[in-house]
N, C-alpha and C positions, 0 to 999 in steps of 0.2 A: 068741290070748294076747295081751291088751291090757294095757298097763301106763302108769301115771302117775307123774308126778315124784312122789317122797317129799315127806311133809309137811315145813315148815320146821324143825319141832322136832326130827325125826329127821337132817335133813340136816345141822343143826348140831352136834347129838350126835355123829354119825359123822366131822364134819369135825375136831371138837375132838380127838378120839383121834387122827386122822391126822398132826396137826401136832405132832410131837414138837420140841423145842428142839436146837438144834445149835452147834456152837462159833462163838465170835464172829468176825466178819469184820474187815477194816481199820479201818473208822470207827465201826460199831456194836459198843460194847463188850459188849453181851449182847441177847438177845431181847428185852428190856422197854426198851432205850434207844431213843430216837426219831430218825429220819433227819431231817436238814435237806433240804427239798424247794425245788427251783425249778419253777415252773409257766409253762410256754411255751403261750399260748392259754389264756384264763381265763375265756372266754365260751362260750355255747353248750354243745357236748359238752364242751368243757374246764371248764365250771363243774361239770357233774356228776362228772368226774375229780376236780376239786378237792376236791369233798364225799368222794368215797371214799377218799382219801389224807389227809383232814383230821386224822387221830389224830396224825400225825407233825407236825413241826414245818414249816410253811410259811413260808419265808424271803425268797422272791423270787417275784414275780408279772410277767408279762410278756404284753402284748395290742397289737394295732395299733389297737383300737378304744379310745379314753380312757373311753369310758362302760362298757365290760367290765373295764377296769382299774379304775376307781373302785369298781365294785360290788364287786370282789373284795378291793380293798383297804379296803373298809369292813368286811369281815368279818376281815381281817388287817393291822390298821393298823400293825404293825411290820415288813412285808414290804418288801423292796427293789422298785420299780416302775420297769419299763423298757418302751419301746415296742417296740425291736429287739433281738430275741434274742441278736443277735452281741454286743451291749454286757452282757448278763449274765455272760459269760465273761470280762470284765473282772474280775469279782469272783468268780471260780469257787471260791476257798477258803471262801466262805459256804455251800454246799451240796454235799451227798453225792449227791444224786439229781435227776433231771430228768424231768418228765412233761410230753409233746409233744401237744399237741392243737390244732395248728393246720391249715389247709387242706392238702389231699393234697399240692399242688404246693410246700409248703414243709417237708414231713415229713424228708424224707433231710438238708436241710440243718441243721435243729437238733439231728437226733438224730446225725449225724456229729460236730458241735461237743463234744456230751456225750460220745461215745465216745472223742473224742481228748482230752477232758480226764480221762478214767478216771472218767465219772461213770456210776452204775447209770441205765437208761433205761426207761421205760414209754411207748411210741409208739403212738397210735392208729391203727386199722386204715383204709386199708392202709398196710402200712409204708412204701412209697414211691409215687412217682408214675409210676415205670416200672421195666423190667426191669434195666437196667445199675445204677441207683441201688440196687435191692434186692441184687444182687449185691455191690456195694461195700460196702454196710451189712452184710450178713452176712459178709463177709471181713475186715473191720475189727473187728466184734464179737467174733469168733472169736478174735484176738489180744489181747482185753482178758480181765480177771478180773471184769468188772461183772456184774451181775444184769440182763438184757434180757427184755422182755415187750411183744409186740404186744398193742393193747387188742381181743382178742376175747372178750368177757366170758362168752358161752354156754360157751367152750372149758372152762371151770371147773365146770359144772353136773354134777350127779349123772347127769341122762339122757345127756347126750354121752358121758360116760365109762363108763356102761353098755353104750352101744351098740357103743362102742370095744371093749370087752371081750367082746361077744357075737359081733362080727365076727371077732376074732382067735380066739377060741373055735372059730370054723368051725359055729356052732350051726346055720347053714342051709347049710353046707357050704363049699368054696372059692368066693370071689366073683370072677367074671369078666366083670361088667357093673354098673355103678352109674349112678343118675340124680339129679340135684340141679335143682330148680326152684324159681323164687320169683315171687310174683304180683305184685311191684312193677311199675307200667308208667309209668316215668319216663324221659323222654329224646325224642329225634327220631322222630317218628311222622307218619303224615297226620293231617289235619283229623278225619276220620272215625273214625279209631282214637283220636285224643284224646278226641272227644266220648263214644266208647263208654267209654272208661277213666276218664272225669272227671277229665282231667289237663289243664294248662294249657300250651299252647305259647307260650312268651314270644316267641319271635323263629325266624325260619328261616335267618337269617344273622346275622352279627356286627353288632350295631347300630353305626352310623356317628355318630349324634348323641351329645354329651357330655350328661350330667345334672351337677348340682350333688354334689360329694362329700359326704356325710352329715357333719354335725359331729361331730367328734372321730375320725374314721377317717382313717388314714393310709394313703391309696391305693398310694402308691409301694412302701411296705413290705408292703401286702397282696399286692402283685403280686410281690413279690420276685424270683426268676429268670425269671417267665413272662415272654413278650413283652408289651411295653406297648400299652395300649389306654385310651382315656377310661372313666370311671367309668359303669356303666349298672346299674340296678336290675336288669337280668337276671340278674348275678352273685351279689350280695349286696344287703340281707341274706339270712339263712338259707341253706339248702342248695343253692341254685340253681345255685352255681359247679360242683357236681360232675358235672354232665352237659357241661360244656365241656370238650374234650380238653386246653385249654392248663393247665386247673387240676385235673379229676380225669379219672376213666377211667369214669365212670357205673356202673351197677348192677353190672357184671362184678367190679370191683375191691372195691367196697363190700359189698355184701351177699354177694359171693362169699368175702371172707374170713371171714364167719360161717358160710355154708352149705357150702363147699367144703371147710373145715376138718373138718369129721366126715369124709367118705371118704379125704381126704388123711391124717389121722390114723391111722385105723382100718385102712388099706390100706397104710401106711408107703410113701407116694408121695414123689417128691422130682421129677427132670425127665421130662416125657413125651418118647416117641420122635417123635410127630408129633402134630400139633394142627389141626383145621378148623373154621374157623367160617363161619357161615350167617345171613342174615337179610335186610333190606332194604338196597337200596345204601346205603353208608356216606355220612354227611354229613361234610363237611369240618371243621366245627366242632364238631359236638354228639355226644355217644355216643347208642346207639339206645335206645328204650324195650324193643324186642323183639329178640331174636337166640338164637343157640345155638353152643355150641363143644364138639368132641368130641376129646377127650384118648386117645391110645393108650399104654399104659404096659407095659413089658416085664418079665420076671420079676423078683423082689426076693426073693433067698434062695430058700426054699422057696413062696414065694407065686406064683400063675400070672400069666400077663398079664391085663391089665384094661383094659377100655374105660370111660372116665368122660365123661359129656355133662351140660354144663351148659345149662339153659333159664332164660330171664327173659321178664317180661310176658306175650304172648298164646302164646308158645311152650310147649309141655308135651311130656312122653314119650308115645308113642303107647300105651303100656299105661294110661296116666292117660287119654287121650283116649277110649280103647276101654272105659273103666270096669272095667279089670281090677284096680284096686286103689282104695281109698278116696280121694275128691275133695279131698284137702287143698290150700288155696290154695298152700302151700309145702310142701317136703318133700325128704328124702333116701330113695331106695329103693337098697337093696344086694340083686342078685339072685344067689343062690347055687345049688349043685347039688342043694339039698333043699328050697329054700324061699327066701322073700324078708324084709327087715327094713325097714320103712318107719318113719321118724324124722322127728320135727320138733324144734323147741327144747325141747318140755316132755314130750314122751312119744314111746313107739315100739310098735310091734305086730309080732309075728311072723305071717307069711302063708303059706300059708292059716291062719286061726287053729285050725280044729279039728285040723291035723295037729300043732300044738304045743301044745296045751292041756294035755297031761300031762308036757310036757318038763322035766327038771330042769335048770335054768340054772346055769353055772358061778359059783363063788364070785367076788367081785370082787378084782381084782388091781392096778388104778392106785389111786395116792392120792387122797384127797378133800381139797378145800381150801375154806376159808371163802368165799372168792370170789376173783376173777382179781386185783382190786389186792391183797387180802391175802397172796395168793401171791407176787406180786412183792416184796411189803415184807419178807415173812418171807425170801426168798432174797436180797435185799439184806444182811440181817443174819445169815444163817447161811452164805452160800457155795454153797448149792445152787443147781441150776439151775431156771429156769422152764419150764413145760411149753409155753409158746408162744414160747420164747425166740427171738432173731433168726437161728439156725440154722435152726430149723424153720419160723418164720414169714416168713422170707427165701425158702425154696424154694415156699412158699405164696404169696407176694406174685408170686414170678416167674411160675408157672403162670399164676395169675389174668390177669397182664398180658398173657402170651403168647397168652390166647384173645380179648382185644380186637385183638392185633396180626393174629392169623389173620383174624379178622371184616372186619377195616378193608382188608385186601389181597384178600380174597375167595378166598384160595386154602388149599390143605393145605399146611403148612410141616412140613418135616423138620429136626427140631429137634438142632442141636449144642450141648449144654448145656456142655460144656467150654470151648468158644471163644465162647459166647454168640453164636450165629448160625443163621440158617435157612440151611442148605446149598442149598436150591433156590430161595430168594428174597433176593436181595442188597438189593432193594429196602425190605426189612424193616430194614435197619440204621438210616435214620433215626428209626424208631419204637422201637426197642430204646434208643438212647441220644439224647436231645434235646439241643438246644444251649440255652446259658441267656444271660440279658440280662447286659449289661457290669456288671462288679462281683461278680458271683456265679460261685462255682464250688465244686465239690463235692470 
């Protein structure tokens, strides 16, 4: 039984019916009033987020790149402009909500400022650079009454919500095993593998030479809390920074935010009992192109224990390598007692197809929304909770980062979620909570 994403017309019609108006919240007088929004990070991905919320009042813009700031300012000439997001909050009465689209290593700092000033927050994925930061953001967000949303746009789609419904209805029976894989091959790998995967290895170590800082870029502000190093083009422009441990966590936390979201949501996961990473010997500076991480989760209410495995780059599940399922480049596979569900961003299939050809599927149970950004804006005005709020996405971010920690340590971790530590690996502490450059604290 093969299913494709509904048509745009059907999707919008269903979404419109699902979005009922609700009582007004503190600042928004009704569902038709417009939020005053501050944009932190207005270039690149930030420019896309800016466009998605531009139906509201854009009152402030911030970016460490003057070029990006000028480009956004040309679109919104009345907006206040700042280079340092900390200075935005000197004028915090001017805005109700904040969109954070900086690089990963500064997400938590901008987000925490917004939460402490009681502002609604939309933060790009991953929510934070590490595990301790994710826990702090989740805890502080829980003490506020603001609307929070992590930017995992696929979370709002019809396809993801339908797969969650089918898994929870146990259409293929209870799920005890799930696999997630992505085909992106970016990061540290051998020269032979890089050539095979048509990737570019920019460097094998941190460059020692210093390059001229591009005109308009405030390199000190871009570095923020990360250890100082001279500017080099292996970090910026573009998404090159995300491969470097000091600035990002590679594919595991980046695409994991999108792909692990589906089983995390469908199977109602939070903290694993154990996690084990595997792959090539870890590089001290750069995240790997290929690796895997296996999580063991205990029972959740009536749900049985489940094993979830993540694969990236050249790593794939055995059932995929044995051609036991369609050869999708990226996908999520739920293995149940009666069959399997294979899904990606836009479609799903029940396997074996002939066994489910005449199966009557359950009615929808989850609300549909127009888009991930629209859901956040609606929740800012109505007081409802977003589906990818910082409680949910905080747990998801912790788990993804924990996979990277297990890989970097090369061992199976026994996880004490309450105390945020691996009971059998005290050396994990330095990777769970990083230090910050002088002048930066969370």
